[in-house]
C-alpha positions as CSV (number, residue, x, y, z in Angstrom):
1,M,-84.1,43.9,71.8
2,S,-83.9,44.9,68.1
3,Y,-86.2,43.7,65.4
4,I,-83.4,42.0,63.5
5,K,-82.2,40.1,66.5
6,K,-85.7,39.0,67.3
7,T,-86.3,37.6,63.9
8,L,-83.2,35.5,63.5
9,L,-83.9,32.0,62.2
10,P,-82.5,28.9,63.8
11,D,-78.8,28.4,63.1
12,E,-78.6,32.0,61.8
13,Q,-75.7,34.2,62.9
14,L,-75.6,37.9,62.5
15,S,-72.4,39.1,60.6
16,Y,-73.3,42.7,60.2
17,Y,-75.6,45.0,62.2
18,S,-76.0,48.7,62.1
19,G,-78.4,51.6,62.5
20,P,-78.4,54.6,60.1
21,H,-75.6,57.1,59.9
22,A,-75.8,60.1,62.1
23,I,-76.0,62.4,59.1
24,V,-79.8,62.1,59.4
25,F,-79.5,64.9,62.0
26,F,-77.7,67.3,59.7
27,P,-80.8,69.1,58.4
28,C,-81.8,69.7,62.0
29,V,-78.5,71.3,62.7
30,I,-78.8,73.6,59.7
31,W,-82.3,74.7,60.7
32,L,-81.0,75.3,64.2
33,V,-78.2,77.5,63.0
34,V,-80.7,79.5,60.8
35,T,-83.1,79.9,63.7
36,V,-80.4,81.1,66.1
37,A,-79.0,83.5,63.5
38,T,-82.6,84.8,63.0
39,A,-83.0,85.3,66.7
40,I,-79.7,87.2,66.9
41,F,-80.1,89.4,63.9
42,L,-83.8,90.3,63.8
43,S,-85.1,93.2,65.7
44,P,-86.8,92.5,69.0
45,E,-90.3,93.1,67.7
46,Y,-89.9,90.1,65.3
47,I,-88.5,87.7,67.8
48,F,-91.7,85.6,67.6
49,I,-90.5,84.4,64.2
50,S,-87.5,82.9,66.1
51,Y,-89.8,81.2,68.6
52,I,-91.9,79.6,65.8
53,G,-88.7,78.5,64.1
54,M,-87.4,76.9,67.3
55,M,-90.6,75.1,67.8
56,M,-90.3,73.7,64.1
57,V,-86.7,72.7,64.8
58,I,-87.7,70.8,67.9
59,F,-90.5,68.9,66.1
60,Y,-88.2,68.2,63.2
61,A,-85.4,66.9,65.6
62,I,-87.9,64.6,67.2
63,A,-88.9,63.3,63.7
64,C,-85.2,62.8,62.8
65,Y,-84.5,61.0,66.1
66,I,-87.5,58.6,65.6
67,S,-86.2,57.9,62.1
68,Y,-82.7,57.3,63.5
69,I,-83.7,54.9,66.3
70,S,-86.2,53.0,64.1
71,R,-83.9,51.9,61.3
72,E,-81.8,48.8,61.4
73,Y,-79.6,47.1,58.8
74,G,-78.4,43.5,59.3
75,I,-76.7,40.7,57.3
76,T,-76.8,37.1,58.5
77,N,-75.3,33.9,57.0
78,K,-78.7,33.3,55.3
79,R,-80.3,36.7,54.4
80,V,-80.2,40.5,54.3
81,L,-82.6,42.3,56.7
82,V,-83.6,45.9,56.7
83,K,-86.2,47.4,59.0
84,M,-87.5,51.0,58.9
85,G,-90.3,52.7,60.6
86,F,-91.6,53.3,64.1
87,I,-95.3,53.0,63.9
88,R,-95.5,52.0,60.2
89,R,-93.0,49.3,59.7
90,H,-91.3,48.5,56.4
91,S,-89.0,45.6,56.5
92,L,-87.1,43.6,53.8
93,E,-85.9,40.1,54.5
94,I,-84.3,38.7,51.4
95,F,-82.4,35.4,51.1
96,F,-79.2,35.4,49.3
97,H,-80.3,33.1,46.5
98,K,-83.0,35.7,45.7
99,I,-80.6,38.6,45.3
100,E,-79.6,39.5,41.7
101,S,-77.5,42.5,42.5
102,I,-76.5,45.0,45.2
103,N,-75.6,48.6,44.3
104,T,-74.4,51.5,46.3
105,R,-74.7,55.2,45.7
106,Q,-72.7,57.8,47.4
107,S,-72.7,61.5,46.8
108,V,-69.6,63.6,47.4
109,F,-70.9,64.4,50.8
110,G,-71.7,60.8,51.4
111,R,-68.1,59.8,50.4
112,M,-66.7,62.5,52.8
113,F,-68.8,61.1,55.8
114,D,-68.9,57.5,54.6
115,Y,-72.7,56.9,54.2
116,G,-74.9,56.2,51.2
117,T,-77.8,54.4,49.6
118,V,-77.8,50.7,49.1
119,I,-80.1,49.3,46.5
120,I,-80.8,45.6,46.6
121,S,-82.2,44.1,43.4
122,G,-84.1,40.9,43.9
123,T,-85.5,38.3,41.5
124,G,-88.5,39.5,39.7
125,G,-87.2,43.0,39.2
126,S,-87.8,44.4,42.7
127,Q,-85.4,47.2,43.7
128,D,-85.3,48.3,47.3
129,P,-83.2,51.4,48.2
130,F,-82.1,52.1,51.7
131,D,-80.8,55.5,52.6
132,F,-78.3,56.6,55.1
133,V,-76.5,53.3,55.3
134,P,-73.2,53.8,57.2
135,H,-70.1,52.3,55.4
136,P,-72.2,51.3,52.4
137,L,-69.2,49.6,50.7
138,E,-68.6,47.4,53.8
139,F,-72.3,46.5,53.8
140,R,-72.0,45.4,50.1
141,R,-68.8,43.5,50.7
142,C,-70.3,41.6,53.6
143,V,-73.3,40.6,51.5
144,Q,-70.9,39.4,48.7
145,E,-68.9,37.5,51.2
146,Q,-71.9,35.7,52.6
147,M,-73.2,35.0,49.1
148,E,-69.8,33.5,48.2
149,H,-69.9,31.3,51.3
150,L,-73.4,30.1,50.3
151,I,-72.1,29.2,46.8
152,I,-69.0,27.3,48.1
153,S,-71.1,25.4,50.7
154,S,-73.6,24.4,48.1
155,E,-70.8,23.2,45.7
156,E,-69.3,21.2,48.5
157,K,-72.7,19.5,49.2
158,Q,-73.1,18.7,45.5
159,R,-69.5,17.3,45.4
160,K,-70.3,15.1,48.4
161,S,-73.5,13.8,47.1
162,S,-72.1,12.9,43.7
163,S,-69.1,11.2,45.2
164,M,-71.1,8.8,47.3
165,P,-71.8,5.4,45.7
166,D,-75.2,4.6,44.4
167,F,-76.6,1.5,46.1
168,D,-79.6,0.9,43.9
């Protein structure tokens, strides 16, 4: 079971859940192509360079895979949750009433493949960037919708409490 699903509060429903975008593997693919090209075009007496390169690609691919499986992004009806890390864990759990703004950054490459960085600014000036978020505009829209629901429900509660007669 995922970290986000394990840490849900009572009466909390998950409205958005995702892992990182598969683009995290792109550098591994580039290094693999370079290593294979090196193996093909180098003379046989320098083939050990290709073996060293292949070992580096394997270790880098393992690191990318661990990064891929250890990131989670979630939005509930009460808060935003982000977890990163496998051995060292970094998590952000911020309630909607503590969020000042949510920004997205997408490079040209990010727009082409629909991933980006989401920056959540909380009260007190904290800014937490999260990279490789798939569909970052959808993530931002979901946060904004949940914040709007929170505002509407609090206004309805205020209206109900002010319309009740005072028996003092």
